C-alpha positions as CSV (number, residue, x, y, z in Angstrom):
1,M,-95.8,-24.5,87.4
2,R,-93.4,-23.8,84.6
3,K,-90.2,-25.9,84.2
4,V,-87.0,-24.5,82.7
5,W,-84.2,-26.9,81.9
6,T,-80.8,-25.5,80.8
7,A,-77.7,-27.4,80.1
8,R,-74.6,-25.1,80.7
9,A,-71.2,-25.7,79.1
10,N,-68.3,-26.5,81.4
11,D,-65.8,-25.7,78.7
12,T,-66.5,-22.4,77.0
13,R,-63.7,-22.5,74.5
14,I,-64.8,-22.0,70.9
15,V,-62.6,-23.6,68.3
16,A,-63.7,-21.5,65.3
17,D,-60.5,-19.5,65.6
18,A,-58.4,-22.6,65.1
19,T,-58.8,-22.1,61.3
20,D,-56.8,-18.9,61.5
21,I,-53.6,-20.8,62.5
22,P,-53.3,-22.8,59.3
23,R,-54.3,-19.8,57.2
24,R,-51.6,-17.7,58.7
25,W,-49.1,-20.5,58.2
26,I,-50.1,-20.9,54.5
27,A,-49.9,-17.1,54.0
28,R,-46.3,-17.1,55.4
29,L,-45.4,-20.0,53.2
30,L,-46.7,-18.3,50.1
31,R,-44.9,-15.1,51.0
32,S,-41.6,-17.0,51.4
33,V,-42.1,-18.8,48.1
34,C,-42.9,-15.6,46.3
35,V,-39.7,-14.0,47.6
36,A,-37.8,-17.0,46.2
37,T,-39.0,-16.1,42.6
38,F,-36.8,-13.0,42.7
39,Q,-33.7,-15.2,43.1
40,V,-31.6,-15.8,40.0
41,D,-30.7,-19.3,41.1
42,L,-32.4,-21.9,38.9
43,R,-33.0,-24.3,41.8
44,A,-34.9,-21.6,43.7
45,R,-37.0,-20.8,40.7
46,L,-37.9,-24.4,40.0
47,L,-38.7,-24.9,43.7
48,C,-41.0,-21.8,43.5
49,W,-42.8,-23.0,40.4
50,L,-43.4,-26.4,42.1
51,L,-44.5,-25.1,45.5
52,I,-46.8,-22.3,44.3
53,P,-49.2,-24.7,42.6
54,L,-49.0,-27.2,45.5
55,A,-49.6,-24.5,48.1
56,T,-52.5,-23.2,46.0
57,F,-54.0,-26.7,45.8
58,V,-53.6,-27.1,49.6
59,L,-55.3,-23.8,50.2
60,V,-58.2,-24.6,47.8
61,T,-58.7,-28.1,49.2
62,A,-58.5,-26.8,52.8
63,W,-61.2,-24.2,52.0
64,T,-63.5,-26.7,50.3
65,S,-62.9,-29.2,53.1
66,Y,-63.8,-26.5,55.7
67,E,-67.0,-25.7,53.8
68,A,-67.9,-29.4,53.6
69,A,-67.3,-29.8,57.3
70,R,-69.5,-26.9,58.1
71,Q,-72.3,-28.3,56.0
72,T,-72.0,-31.7,57.6
73,A,-71.9,-30.3,61.1
74,G,-74.9,-28.1,60.4
75,L,-76.8,-31.0,58.9
76,M,-76.1,-33.2,61.9
77,Q,-77.1,-30.3,64.3
78,D,-80.3,-29.6,62.4
79,T,-81.2,-33.3,62.5
80,A,-80.6,-33.4,66.3
81,L,-82.8,-30.3,66.8
82,L,-85.6,-31.7,64.7
83,S,-85.4,-35.1,66.5
84,S,-85.6,-33.3,69.8
85,A,-88.6,-31.2,68.7
86,R,-90.4,-34.3,67.4
87,T,-89.7,-36.2,70.7
88,I,-91.1,-33.3,72.8
89,I,-94.2,-32.9,70.7
90,E,-94.9,-36.6,70.8
91,D,-95.2,-36.4,74.6
92,I,-97.7,-33.6,74.7
93,E,-101.1,-34.9,75.8
94,W,-104.6,-33.7,76.7
95,A,-105.4,-33.7,80.4
96,D,-108.6,-32.4,82.1
97,G,-109.6,-30.7,78.9
98,G,-106.3,-28.9,78.4
99,L,-102.8,-29.6,77.0
100,S,-100.0,-30.9,79.3
101,A,-96.4,-30.9,78.2
102,T,-93.8,-33.1,79.8
103,I,-90.2,-32.9,78.5
104,P,-88.7,-36.4,78.1
105,P,-85.0,-36.8,79.0
106,A,-84.3,-38.4,75.7
107,A,-85.2,-35.1,73.9
108,L,-82.3,-33.4,75.7
109,E,-79.8,-36.3,75.7
110,L,-79.5,-35.9,72.0
111,F,-77.3,-32.8,72.6
112,A,-74.9,-34.4,75.0
113,S,-71.3,-33.6,73.9
114,P,-67.9,-32.7,75.4
115,Y,-68.6,-29.0,74.6
116,Q,-71.6,-28.8,77.0
117,D,-73.8,-26.6,74.8
118,Q,-76.7,-24.7,76.4
119,V,-80.0,-26.0,75.2
120,F,-83.2,-23.9,75.2
121,Y,-86.8,-25.0,74.4
122,K,-90.3,-23.9,74.8
123,V,-93.8,-25.2,74.0
124,V,-96.6,-22.8,73.1
125,T,-100.2,-23.3,71.9
126,G,-101.9,-21.7,69.0
127,R,-103.2,-19.0,71.4
128,N,-99.5,-18.1,72.2
129,R,-99.9,-19.7,75.6
130,L,-96.6,-21.0,77.1
131,L,-96.9,-24.5,78.3
132,T,-93.2,-25.0,79.3
133,G,-89.7,-23.8,78.5
134,T,-87.9,-20.5,78.1
135,P,-90.3,-17.7,77.4
136,D,-87.6,-15.4,75.8
137,L,-86.8,-18.0,73.2
138,P,-87.9,-16.4,69.9
139,T,-90.6,-18.0,67.7
140,P,-90.6,-17.5,63.9
141,V,-93.3,-15.2,62.6
142,R,-94.4,-17.6,59.8
143,L,-95.1,-21.1,60.8
144,G,-96.5,-24.0,59.0
145,F,-96.6,-27.7,59.5
146,E,-93.0,-28.1,58.1
147,P,-90.0,-27.6,60.4
148,V,-88.6,-24.1,60.3
149,F,-84.9,-23.7,61.1
150,F,-83.5,-20.3,62.0
151,E,-80.7,-18.6,63.8
152,T,-81.1,-16.1,66.6
153,T,-79.5,-14.8,69.8
154,L,-80.5,-15.4,73.4
155,N,-78.8,-14.0,76.5
156,G,-75.9,-12.9,74.3
157,H,-75.4,-16.4,72.8
158,A,-75.8,-17.2,69.1
159,I,-78.1,-20.2,68.8
160,R,-79.5,-22.4,66.1
161,A,-83.1,-23.3,66.6
162,V,-86.0,-25.2,65.0
163,A,-89.7,-24.6,65.2
164,F,-92.1,-27.5,64.7
165,S,-95.9,-27.4,64.8
166,R,-98.7,-29.9,64.7
167,E,-102.5,-30.2,65.4
168,L,-103.6,-32.1,68.5
169,Y,-107.2,-33.4,68.7
170,D,-109.3,-34.4,71.6
171,S,-113.1,-35.0,71.8
172,G,-113.7,-33.1,68.6
173,Q,-111.6,-30.1,69.4
174,A,-108.2,-29.4,67.9
175,E,-105.4,-27.0,69.0
176,R,-102.2,-26.2,67.3
177,V,-99.0,-26.7,69.3
178,T,-95.5,-25.3,68.4
179,V,-92.2,-26.7,69.9
180,V,-89.1,-24.5,69.6
181,V,-85.7,-26.1,70.4
182,G,-82.4,-24.2,70.2
183,K,-78.8,-24.7,71.2
184,T,-75.5,-22.8,71.2
185,Q,-72.9,-23.5,68.5
186,A,-70.0,-24.8,70.5
187,S,-70.5,-28.5,69.6
188,R,-71.1,-27.5,65.9
189,E,-67.9,-25.6,65.7
190,G,-66.1,-28.5,67.5
191,M,-67.5,-30.9,65.0
192,V,-66.3,-28.7,62.2
193,A,-62.8,-28.7,63.7
194,Q,-62.8,-32.5,64.2
195,L,-63.9,-33.0,60.6
196,W,-61.6,-30.4,59.0
197,R,-58.5,-30.1,61.1
198,P,-57.1,-33.6,60.6
199,Q,-57.4,-33.3,56.8
200,L,-55.7,-29.8,56.9
201,I,-52.9,-31.2,59.1
202,R,-52.4,-34.1,56.7
203,E,-52.3,-31.8,53.7
204,C,-49.8,-29.4,55.4
205,I,-47.6,-32.3,56.4
206,M,-47.7,-33.5,52.8
207,L,-46.8,-30.0,51.5
208,A,-43.9,-29.8,54.0
209,F,-42.8,-33.3,53.0
210,V,-42.9,-32.3,49.3
211,A,-41.1,-29.0,50.0
212,A,-38.4,-31.0,51.7
213,L,-38.0,-33.5,49.0
214,I,-38.1,-31.1,46.0
215,P,-34.7,-29.5,46.9
216,L,-33.2,-32.9,47.3
217,G,-34.6,-34.0,43.9
218,L,-33.5,-30.8,42.3
219,A,-30.0,-31.2,43.7
220,V,-29.8,-34.7,42.3
221,E,-31.2,-33.8,38.9
222,L,-29.1,-30.6,38.6
223,R,-25.9,-32.3,39.5
224,P,-25.0,-33.1,35.8
225,L,-25.6,-29.4,35.0
226,M,-23.3,-28.4,37.8
227,K,-20.6,-30.8,36.5
228,L,-21.2,-29.3,33.1
229,R,-20.7,-25.8,34.5
230,D,-17.5,-26.9,36.2
231,D,-16.3,-28.5,33.0
232,V,-16.8,-25.3,31.0
233,A,-15.5,-23.0,33.8
234,G,-12.3,-25.0,34.2
235,R,-11.3,-24.7,30.5
236,Q,-8.3,-22.8,29.1
237,P,-9.1,-19.7,26.9
238,L,-8.1,-21.5,23.7
239,Q,-9.6,-24.9,24.7
240,I,-12.4,-25.1,22.2
241,E,-13.8,-28.6,22.9
242,P,-17.4,-29.9,22.8
243,M,-19.2,-30.2,26.0
244,R,-19.8,-33.7,27.4
245,A,-23.5,-34.6,27.3
246,E,-23.4,-37.9,29.2
247,R,-26.0,-38.6,31.9
248,L,-28.0,-35.5,31.0
249,P,-31.8,-35.3,30.7
250,Q,-33.0,-35.5,27.1
251,D,-34.1,-31.8,27.0
252,V,-30.8,-30.6,28.4
253,K,-28.9,-32.9,26.1
254,L,-30.6,-31.2,23.1
255,I,-29.4,-27.9,24.3
256,V,-25.9,-29.2,24.9
257,Q,-25.9,-30.6,21.4
258,A,-26.9,-27.3,19.9
259,I,-24.1,-25.6,21.9
260,N,-21.7,-28.3,20.7
261,Q,-22.6,-27.5,17.1
262,C,-21.8,-23.8,17.8
263,I,-18.5,-24.9,19.4
264,A,-17.7,-27.0,16.4
265,Q,-18.3,-23.9,14.1
266,L,-16.1,-21.8,16.4
267,R,-13.4,-24.5,16.4
268,L,-13.6,-24.8,12.6
269,N,-13.2,-21.0,12.3
270,A,-10.4,-21.0,14.7
271,D,-8.6,-23.8,12.8
272,R,-9.2,-21.8,9.6
273,Q,-7.7,-18.7,11.1
274,R,-4.7,-20.6,12.5
275,Q,-4.2,-22.3,9.1
276,F,-4.6,-18.9,7.4
277,I,-2.0,-17.3,9.6
278,A,0.4,-20.2,9.0
279,D,-0.1,-20.2,5.2
280,A,0.2,-16.4,5.1
281,A,3.5,-16.5,7.1
282,H,4.8,-19.2,4.8
283,Q,3.9,-17.5,1.6
284,L,5.2,-14.1,2.7
285,R,8.5,-15.5,4.0
286,T,9.7,-16.4,0.5
287,P,9.1,-13.1,-1.3
288,L,10.5,-11.2,1.8
289,S,13.7,-13.2,1.7
290,L,14.0,-12.7,-2.0
291,L,13.3,-9.0,-1.7
292,D,16.0,-8.7,1.0
293,A,18.5,-10.6,-1.2
294,Q,17.7,-8.4,-4.2
295,L,18.1,-5.2,-2.3
296,Q,21.4,-6.4,-0.7
297,Y,22.7,-7.3,-4.2
298,A,21.6,-3.9,-5.6
299,T,23.3,-2.0,-2.9
300,H,26.6,-3.9,-3.0
301,E,29.5,-1.5,-3.7
302,D,31.1,-3.4,-6.6
303,R,27.9,-3.6,-8.7
304,D,27.5,-1.3,-11.7
305,D,24.4,0.6,-12.5
306,A,23.0,-2.0,-15.0
307,Q,23.3,-4.8,-12.4
308,A,21.8,-2.6,-9.7
309,W,18.9,-1.7,-12.1
310,M,18.2,-5.3,-12.8
311,A,18.2,-6.2,-9.1
312,L,15.9,-3.3,-8.3
313,T,13.6,-4.3,-11.1
314,G,13.4,-7.8,-9.6
315,A,12.8,-6.3,-6.2
316,R,9.9,-4.2,-7.7
317,R,8.4,-7.4,-9.2
318,T,8.7,-9.1,-5.8
319,A,7.1,-6.2,-4.0
320,E,4.2,-6.2,-6.5
321,K,3.8,-10.0,-5.9
322,M,3.8,-9.4,-2.1
323,K,1.2,-6.6,-2.6
324,K,-1.0,-8.9,-4.6
325,I,-0.6,-11.8,-2.1
326,T,-1.4,-9.4,0.8
327,A,-4.5,-8.0,-1.0
328,Q,-5.8,-11.5,-1.8
329,L,-5.1,-12.7,1.8
330,L,-7.2,-9.8,3.1
331,M,-9.9,-10.5,0.6
332,L,-10.0,-14.2,1.6
333,A,-10.1,-13.3,5.3
334,Q,-12.9,-10.9,4.6
335,A,-14.9,-13.5,2.7
336,E,-14.4,-16.1,5.5
337,S,-15.2,-13.8,8.4
338,M,-18.0,-11.8,7.0
339,P,-21.4,-12.5,8.6
340,R,-24.6,-13.3,6.7
341,L,-25.1,-10.8,3.9
342,T,-28.0,-8.4,3.8
343,P,-30.0,-9.3,0.6
344,R,-29.5,-6.6,-2.0
345,K,-30.4,-6.7,-5.6
346,T,-27.3,-6.8,-7.8
347,S,-27.0,-7.1,-11.5
348,L,-24.4,-9.7,-12.3
349,P,-24.0,-8.7,-15.9
350,T,-23.2,-5.1,-14.8
351,V,-20.6,-6.4,-12.4
352,V,-19.0,-8.6,-15.1
353,A,-19.0,-5.7,-17.6
354,S,-17.3,-3.4,-15.1
355,V,-14.6,-6.0,-14.4
356,L,-13.9,-6.7,-18.1
357,E,-13.4,-3.0,-18.7
358,D,-10.6,-3.0,-16.1
359,L,-9.0,-6.2,-17.5
360,I,-9.2,-5.3,-21.3
361,V,-5.7,-3.8,-21.3
362,A,-4.1,-6.9,-19.7
363,A,-5.9,-9.0,-22.3
364,Q,-4.7,-6.9,-25.2
365,R,-1.1,-7.2,-24.1
366,R,-1.3,-10.9,-24.7
367,N,-3.5,-10.6,-27.7
368,I,-6.4,-12.5,-26.0
369,D,-9.9,-12.2,-27.3
370,L,-11.8,-11.1,-24.2
371,G,-15.6,-11.1,-24.5
372,A,-18.9,-11.5,-22.6
373,E,-22.3,-13.0,-23.3
374,F,-25.4,-12.1,-21.2
375,N,-28.7,-14.0,-21.2
376,G,-31.5,-12.3,-19.3
377,N,-31.4,-9.8,-16.4
378,A,-29.5,-12.3,-14.1
379,N,-30.0,-10.3,-10.8
380,V,-28.6,-11.9,-7.7
381,E,-28.7,-11.3,-3.9
382,G,-25.3,-10.2,-2.8
383,D,-22.6,-7.6,-2.3
384,S,-21.4,-6.0,-5.5
385,E,-17.8,-5.5,-4.3
386,L,-17.4,-9.1,-3.3
387,L,-19.0,-10.3,-6.5
388,A,-16.6,-8.0,-8.5
389,A,-13.6,-9.7,-6.6
390,L,-15.0,-13.1,-7.6
391,V,-15.3,-12.2,-11.3
392,L,-11.9,-10.4,-11.2
393,N,-10.1,-13.5,-9.9
394,L,-11.8,-15.8,-12.4
395,V,-11.1,-13.7,-15.5
396,D,-7.6,-12.7,-14.3
397,N,-6.6,-16.3,-13.9
398,A,-8.0,-17.2,-17.3
399,I,-6.0,-14.4,-18.9
400,R,-2.8,-15.2,-17.2
401,Y,-2.9,-19.0,-17.9
402,T,-4.2,-18.8,-21.5
403,Q,-1.7,-18.8,-24.2
404,E,-1.2,-15.6,-26.3
405,G,-3.8,-15.3,-29.0
406,G,-6.3,-17.3,-27.0
407,R,-9.9,-16.6,-26.1
408,V,-11.6,-15.9,-22.7
409,T,-15.4,-15.5,-22.5
410,A,-17.5,-14.6,-19.5
411,H,-21.1,-16.0,-19.9
412,V,-24.0,-15.0,-17.6
413,S,-27.4,-16.7,-17.8
414,D,-30.6,-16.9,-15.8
415,D,-31.5,-20.5,-14.9
416,G,-34.7,-20.3,-12.9
417,D,-33.9,-19.7,-9.3
418,K,-30.2,-19.7,-10.0
419,V,-27.9,-17.3,-11.9
420,V,-25.0,-19.1,-13.6
421,L,-21.6,-17.5,-14.3
422,R,-19.2,-19.3,-16.6
423,V,-15.7,-18.2,-17.4
424,I,-14.5,-20.2,-20.4
425,D,-11.0,-20.2,-21.9
426,N,-9.2,-22.3,-24.5
427,G,-5.9,-22.5,-22.6
428,P,-4.1,-25.6,-21.4
429,G,-6.8,-26.4,-18.8
430,I,-6.3,-28.4,-15.7
431,S,-6.1,-32.2,-15.5
432,R,-9.0,-34.1,-13.9
433,D,-6.9,-35.5,-11.1
434,V,-5.9,-32.1,-9.6
435,R,-9.2,-30.3,-10.2
436,S,-10.4,-31.2,-6.7
437,R,-7.4,-29.4,-5.1
438,V,-7.3,-26.2,-7.0
439,F,-9.7,-24.6,-4.5
440,E,-7.1,-25.2,-1.7
441,R,-5.2,-22.2,-0.5
442,F,-1.8,-21.6,-2.2
443,F,-2.2,-24.7,-4.4
444,R,-1.1,-24.1,-8.0
445,A,-1.8,-26.6,-10.7
446,S,0.7,-24.9,-13.1
447,T,3.8,-22.7,-12.7
448,S,3.7,-21.4,-16.2
449,A,2.5,-18.0,-15.0
450,D,2.9,-15.9,-11.9
451,G,0.3,-16.6,-9.3
452,T,-0.4,-16.9,-5.6
453,G,-2.7,-19.9,-5.4
454,L,-5.4,-17.9,-3.7
455,G,-7.6,-16.8,-6.6
456,L,-9.9,-19.9,-6.7
457,S,-10.0,-20.1,-2.9
458,I,-11.4,-16.6,-2.9
459,V,-13.9,-17.5,-5.6
460,R,-15.3,-20.4,-3.7
461,E,-15.5,-18.5,-0.3
462,I,-17.3,-15.6,-1.9
463,A,-19.7,-18.0,-3.8
464,R,-20.5,-19.9,-0.6
465,L,-21.0,-16.6,1.3
466,H,-23.7,-15.8,-1.2
467,G,-25.3,-19.2,-0.9
468,G,-23.8,-20.7,-4.1
469,D,-20.8,-22.7,-5.1
470,A,-18.1,-23.1,-7.7
471,E,-16.9,-26.0,-9.8
472,L,-14.4,-26.8,-12.6
473,G,-15.1,-28.5,-15.9
474,P,-13.5,-28.8,-19.4
475,G,-13.7,-25.9,-21.9
476,E,-15.5,-25.9,-25.2
477,A,-14.8,-29.0,-27.4
478,G,-12.9,-30.5,-24.4
479,A,-10.1,-27.9,-24.6
480,G,-9.3,-25.3,-22.0
481,L,-11.1,-24.8,-18.7
482,T,-14.6,-23.7,-17.6
483,V,-15.2,-22.4,-14.1
484,T,-18.9,-22.4,-13.2
485,V,-20.4,-20.4,-10.4
486,R,-24.1,-20.7,-9.4
487,L,-25.7,-18.1,-7.2
488,P,-29.3,-17.7,-5.9
489,A,-31.4,-15.4,-8.1
490,W,-33.1,-12.3,-6.7
491,K,-36.6,-13.0,-5.3
492,H,-37.4,-10.0,-3.2
493,V,-40.0,-8.2,-5.3
494,G,-40.8,-4.6,-4.5
495,K,-37.6,-3.6,-2.8
496,D,-35.3,-0.9,-4.0
497,D,-32.9,-2.0,-6.7
498,E,-29.2,-1.6,-6.1
499,T,-27.1,-2.3,-9.2
500,A,-23.4,-2.8,-9.1
501,A,-22.4,-0.5,-11.9
502,G,-19.1,1.2,-11.2
503,R,-18.5,-0.6,-7.9
504,G,-16.1,-3.3,-9.2
């Protein structure tokens, strides 16, 4: 008589689909985080960059934990199946010249669980004779004396089974016996959920905890930036003050310091512009008042033609002076406001020669020996028109302040990576105690000749714009004055040359 023992499950719920809930939750979280990347708010972007790696880490660890849980549950299930098969095969005995199989309760108690899996077994001999169990339970085609684990279906249920064989001997005869034990997967999936779900829940709770703390931390850390924003937004249009960098992170403090340097340059330029306007208004006020008085005097009814002619001649001189002041003010403003120059090859001797040709008549009127000495090519990087203005102011000053019959020489030499321009005269010179002030606007060291006090200021600004500088020194043999201008030499080999001939 054949015995069939089947353990049926009271609870048929399968927990494999429980993994879909966290996956859907993670997918929604990732979508919401990705949407945040399109926001222009810095806080949202930082939150996104922090949450994406964390969510990716949780997703990867959840998947690896799930695979580890499946392997652990599968190993424990296979161990129970093999133990059950060994227990059954140990109780098979010879009786009356044949094999007798009795299923011990311990072999089935191994599968006791809350999920009430269905357990199937069968015992067959080598002649494929069924001793006991479920006849429809499949048997592997290839069998050895090592356990064979396999997966199959029975009555619409997916089962995991093991086939285990051994030789039984009695009175010199031997017969091979195979035990097959299988069970449904409810307990295995339940074990996977028990091993994996708590870890997934912990990781999701930690991710949610971090997602809640990050905005708080960003709000605290970004508070100094918000105060900085309010400080800048609340300023008046002409309030050019440095930004406060107190209690800022070091990286942000470096940015603020760079911005403050830019603000300092803007403030310096604004101060220069205000000073320039004030100086220009002061310097133009005097000749305008004088011109008005001269014109009123010339148009007075009781003045004769000679007196009117003298007044108009003075007015013409005053107008010429105003014209010169205006031209020099515009040149100074151009030199101060011009951005960085585009490097162009300019021959400084050509510029000097062109300027001296224009000033030769003024030198002859005062019987001044005007000459030039050139040493080398002396090419520089710069703008020929500005360099011509620099040379013009230097030579014109030397001609005006040198006594009649004096000597003015422009000397250009190549000094390695510098080109040196020296304008030397044998005039009265400038005392050492006032040399440091002659580059100030409207400062005049001497009133022996007409001037505006802007010539040397223009010279220094143009020299600095070209990456050089200007300085004063005594003339030859300690008499007169030497103005020295040093400019960077031309280094860009292979570019088209642009000389300054005829552009002064």
